[in-house]
Each structure stands twice: as C-alpha cells, then as structure tokens.
Residue, then its C-alpha position, 0 to 999 in steps of 0.5 A: m824306707n821311712q822310720l815307721n816302715h823300717r820299725d814294723g818290718r823289723r818286728e815282722e822279721i822278728l816274728r819270722a825268726l821265732e817261727m823258725q827257731q822258737r826263741v830269739h835273743v836280744s843281743r843277736l837281734a840287735q846285731r842282726f838289725g844294727v840297732s841297740p838292745v834297748t830298741i829290740r827290747g822295745d820291739l819285743r814289748v810291743l809284740e808281747q802286748a799284741g799277744l804275739v811273743q812271750r818275753q823272757h830274760g835276754g829274749a823271747t819265745t813264741t806264743r799263740g800268734a798266727p803264722s806268717g801270711l801265705p801266698l793265695d794259692e796255698k791259702r786256697s788249698q787250706y780248709r777248702e771245704r770249710k771256705h766253700s761252705i762259708a761262702a755259700r752261707a755268705m751268699q744268703l746275705v746278698r740282696p739285689g741291688d747291693k753295693l758290696i766290697l769283696d776284700a782280697g782273700s781265699t774265702t772272699l774269692q770263693l764268694a766271688i766264684l759263687l756269685a759268678r756261677t749263680a748269675a744266670l739263675p732266675d733267683a740270682p741276687l742281681p744286679l750288684s755293684v762290687f768293689t774289690n782290690s783282688l785281681p782274681i776276684a776281678n777276673e771272676l766277676g769281670s764278664v758277669q753282665d749284671i755286676e758292675l765291677l769297681l777295681s781299686g788302684g794301688t800297688l800289687r802285692k804279689a803274694s795275695q794278688s791284691l792291690q793296696g797302698p794310698q791309691a787303693e785307700a783313696g779309691l774308696e773315699d767317694y763311695v758308701f757300700d752296703k756290705l763289706f765281706l772281709g777275710v782276716d788272718g786273725c780274730d780275737p774278741a779282745f784284740g780285734l781283727s788283724t792281719h800280717d801286712e801293714a798296708e793290708a790292715r790300713l786298707n781293710a780299716r778304710m773298707a770297714a769305715q766305708a761300709r754300712q755292714v761289716i761281715v767277716l768270712a773266716d774259718s774257725s782256725k783264724f779265731g783266737r789268733i792275733c797278728l801284728h797289724r790290727i784292722c779294727d775292734v770286734n765291735r765294728v763287726d756286724i756278722v761273722v760267718s764261720d764253720a761248725a768247728l768254731p768253739s762255743d766259748m768263742r761264739e759266746a764271746l763274739s755274741q757278747r760284743g754284739v756280733e751275730v755269728l752264723i755257722a755254715e753247714a758242711t757241703d759236698n762241693a769243694 
C-alpha cells in the first residue's frame, strides 16, 4: 500500500473508531497504527477541517459527519419511498437520445429500474445511451432493446457492487455525456459533494468532468453531511433532486450557489 492510501485508510479507521466509542485518544491511536502522536494530531486536524471531528485535549470527539458507507442492500432499504419518488422526478429530466451516466447507488438504481419498466411505453424517453459502473444497474438495463449500455471496467467494490479504479476512470475519457445522475453520501453547500470511499470520489469527479449537466439524486438525510472524500464543489452541480423533508434553509443555500432544487412528490409505490 502506498503512503497516500495508507494515510487515508488510517483516517477512515479513526472515523470508524469514533462511531463506535464517540471519543478517541491520540496516544492510543498512535500505538494502534504504529505512528507518532504528531502524525495522529495531523490526521485529526485534517478531519476537523473537513467537519468530521472536533479536536479536544489529547484526542477528538464526533461531530456532524456522516456514518460510514453501508452495503447496497442496506442502502436500498433506507428511505425506500423517498428514493422511489426522487427517481420518478428524475425520470422527467430524461430526453430521447440522451447520453447518460448513472453512478452506482441505491437511488440511481431506482432510476434504472424505472427506465427499464417504462421502455415499452409509447412515451418512453428512448433511445438512450447509458454508461454505468454499477453491476445492478447494468443488470436492469442490459436487456432493454433501445438502451445502448456502456459498462466501465475496473476493480469490483463488493459493498456497492460497483467498478472503480484507474481503469474505470480511463473508460470515460473518450466520451461526452449529456447528463450525470449522481448519488452522494454527503452534500454540504460549503464543503461540496462527498463520499466515504477515495476511489469512488475520484471516479465521481471524473464523471462530473465528462458530463454537460450534473444532477444529484439524494434524499434529505444526505444534506449537511460531510464525508472524508470530497467529489467536487457544489457550484459544479446543476440540479438537485430531493424530497420534501429537505430543510428550507438548505434549499436556499443551494439556490444561492446556482443550483436548481427539485422536490419530488410522495408516491404510493415503493
């Protein structure tokens, strides 16, 4: 493991320790990781600057940061109705002939399911080209006749059933897409979009760079959260689609940064 990955992995372990015990001590962390107290203090300083911890004498405590990433099956079960409503609203943004990126995630998977279900309808927004790094999304769209499916290469991240890494990033280089539908673990107007995984953050940033329009699909629980790995600034986002529980001050903060906020109506279908 190179020095960069070792450092970031240590910081992620520090956050996990905080989730379990609410407070960590510099001396114990230094002993655990086999590094100096100065190194641990530097880690805690970086995490504090990201809004993830609050430093105290001899250690740190938790703050408003997001919990660590969950497996996809668990994510799908959380806020299921909200995610279905958000996906239904996002469907209204798809136009015939669009070239789309669907990032790996539970809400973007709901969008893929809706795309597959509506493919046979007379007013379906087809044909489409869809690039994804998600195996579940590829499974949903692989047999749809009028959807050209582009699947990234890369290394499989088992928790999210997604492909990532340098090969996945390189697979985007020769394309320009109309819209990126992006799921995130955290969205803070000041800090930007963020996620728990470093490789996922790099791939998401590359996706954003290759798309004319960036559309974030996130339920209201994701807003105000800051995760360890930053994807991009909020100013790079064109549209946010969320649910009615999104606080009005958050909507205003996003709007002030030029982001269009769309609120999904509740649906009876989960």
